[in-house]
N, C-alpha and C positions, 0 to 999 in steps of 0.2 A: 353395742350397744348395751351399756352391763343392767345386770337383773337385781331391778326392784323389786327391796320386800318391805312389803305396811309390813307396821309392828301393830301385831294386832297384844304378846304376851311380854313382860315384861320381864320377865321368870328364864325367859329362851334362853337358855345354855348361848348359842351362838351371839348374844347378847352381849355375856361375862364383861370382854375384854373392854365393851365401854362401862365396866351399870360396875362391876361388882371385885378383880382382880385390884389388886395392888399393883405399888410400883417393883415391887419385888416382887411378886407373883408371873408378873410382864415381862421381867428382865431375864430372868429363870438359870441360874444360873450357876444349876445342877448340867441346866439342858444350853448352853447358849443359842444352839441352831436351833432352839424352837420363841425362841425369845422376843419379842413383838416392842413394840414403840408408840402412841397417839402424837401422830404430830393433830395440830387444827390449822385451819386459816388455810382458806385453796392458794393464799400469797406459798403461806410457808412449806402446804404437800406440794407444789408444784416447786420448789427447790430441795425436795428430800427427792422427788421424779429423777428432776436434771444430773443431781449424784449415781443419781441409778437407783436408787433403796425401792424395793420391790409394794408394791400398796398387795396388803390382806382384803379390807373393807372400810366401807364406808358407811360412816354415822350424819345423817342432816337433815334440813328438814324439807321437806317438801320443795316448797319456794327456791331454794342455792338448787335446783336441778338446772335450771332454765337460767339463772343464773348469776351470780360469784362460779361458784363449782361448776360452773357447763366447761371451761376449757379441759380444766384437770379430769373431767370425767372421760370427754374424748380417748383422754391419754391414756387408759384403762376402760378397754372394751372390755372385757373379763371379767372386769369386779364384780361385786355381790351388795350392795346398798341397797343400807335400811333406810328406814324415811317413817318420818310421824312429825306432828304442828309439833314449836314451841315447847307445848305447856308437860310434854306427853316426855318428852326428848326432857326437856329439867327434871321430872320427875321420874329419870332412868339414871342422868349422872349423879343426880345430886348441881347441879350449878350450868350457871349458861352458857349457853357452845360459843368459844368465840367465832360470828361471823357465821354461826348454824352447822361448821362442814366441825367433824375430825372421822383420822383416816389412821387405818391401824394399819403398822407394818412392817418384814419382819427387819428383824435386830443385825445390822453385819458383822462379820467375826468379823472378830478384837483385830487388829493391827500390835506391833511390837517394836519398841521404841525408837528401835531402831530403823525400821522401815520408816515411819517416819516426819526420820530423821538426818533420813539419807541424805537430801541435796536443803536443806534448812540452817541456813543462819542465823535468824531469835525465832528465840522459841521459848510459850510461854508456863513456866510451873504453875503448878494451883497443892498448894501443901494445907490437906482439912482444911475444905472452905468448906462447907456442906450443906449452905441456902445454896438455893439453885435457883431463884434469880440473881442473886454474885454469879454465881456459873453460867447462864444465858446471858450476862451485860458483860461475864470479861469474851465469852465468844465472840462477839459482838466488835466486842473495838478490839480486837485480835483481826480479827476479818479487816476490819475498814483499815487501820492503820497495821497490816505490814509482817504481825508475825504468820512466820509459816509452818507452827502445831504448838499445840497441845496439852503440856504429860499430867498427870493428875498424881499424889498419892492416893497406895489404899483405899486411903478414909475419906477419899471426895466425892460432894453427891455426883449421882451417874449425871454427865449430858444429857441421854436421850430420855431422863426423865420427864412429862408431859408442859413442867413448868420450863423448865431451863430452857427448852424446844421453842414456850415462845415467845423469852423474854428478846430470845435469842435471833428471834426473827431468820430462822429458818438454817444463819452462821452453823449451828454446828453442825449440818450439811458438808460447809464448803470447808473448813478448817480441818488440815486427821490428826487425830488425836489418840494420843494411845495412856495406856496405868502403866506408871512405873511398881508394878507389882502387884500380885493381890493382897496381897499378906505382911502386917504390923514390921515385920521382920525386914522388910524389903526395900523399907523408908529409914532413913533417912541414907544410914553411910553406903549401902547396898547401890542406889539410885543414883544418886549424887557421883558414884566411882561411873558408870556409868556412862553418865552421860559426859562425864572428863575423857572417858576411853571414844568418849566419836568428836573428841573435840574441843568441847560446850566450857567456855572463860563461861562459869557460875556467879549472881549476883544476889546478891539477899538485897531486897528493901525492908526496909527494919529501919528504925526511929532510933537511931545511938550517936551518938557528938562526935564518933570517927568516922560516920557513916564520910563516903565521900556525897556532895551534890549531882544530880539522875542526871544534867548537863553536863559532866565533865568529858574531858578531850578523850582520857585515856578507857572507855567506857565504850569508845566506838573502832571495835577488833572487831576479825573476822566473823566467828561464831559466837553466840551472844544467849545462855538461857538469863530468861530472868522472874526468878523465886516470888511466888506471894504465895502471905498466906492469909490464916482464916481472922475474916474483920475481930476486931476484942480482941483476943492472943497474940495475933500474928504469926510466923513462923518461930519454930520453936528454934531457942538459942541452941541446941549440937547441930541443928540445919546452918545455921546464924556460920556456926566456930569451922563448917568444914566449903563450906564459899570462896569463889575465892575475892572476894567484893565485897562489902555490906555498902549502899547504897540507899540515896531519901530523898525528900519531896521540898526542897525549901518549905516553911511554912511561914503563914503571917501572921498579925491580929493577934499571936496567940495558940492557935491554934493548930490541939498537937498530932492531924492526922486525919489523910480521908479516907472513905465510902472504901475496902476496892475494891468495891469496883470502879470509882471515878479512879481512884490510886493505879491500876495500869490501866486506865488509855491514857496519861499524862505521861504511864513509865517510857509506854507501850511506844507513842509518837515519840520523844525524847531519844529513845534506845533504837530506832527501827534504824534499817542497817540503808547505807551511804551511799 
């Protein structure tokens, strides 16, 4: 049975992970083995447990313990559960808890590009996407529409930040992912060279009159990396120039582009391995 702790003192240091640490502090880039992330809702937490992630503690409303959260708590008999009524928890965290349950979990050891691409035929490559909502939406589409892995440029948002996890509905725990380096100089030249060395044809999703349509049969290659850029500016011109192909989704009614999350879903479906 989990150890239940009634919250009395909102300033208690053991609650810092839920109330006072920033996403950067949770990530703990200097000591990744000490990093933590926050998962929300029983469904998402259950997906993380299925993927082998380690829970450190829970924060939830009292009524959740014998309700929706009962299943995940049964799987974590040694966990500490901090609890109080909703108004107290909102005062602590500063926001309404999604379905009344949070879980602090240990960050996994980072994977290498080579590890996540070992048996992959289709990978999504994200450049400079810093909006956590877009990151979460892209992961959800990647899981649903046949991407084997997601790779991120050094400047991309952390897929294990709270909002990205929530928007992805836990698919960040299901789709293998890695960073194409940690420093500015690691991208795009070095990162794209790694992909080419691994046998991937690289396709830049970009608005360009020379681009081939996304349904071009020539894009049905054995190993394809689909590159998507940040909202607004899109991919860096150098990145596009270094790719094997430039690809676009034909637009109608004068619409110039789709949100990167929507564009990713269309591209993943059309370019999936067949």
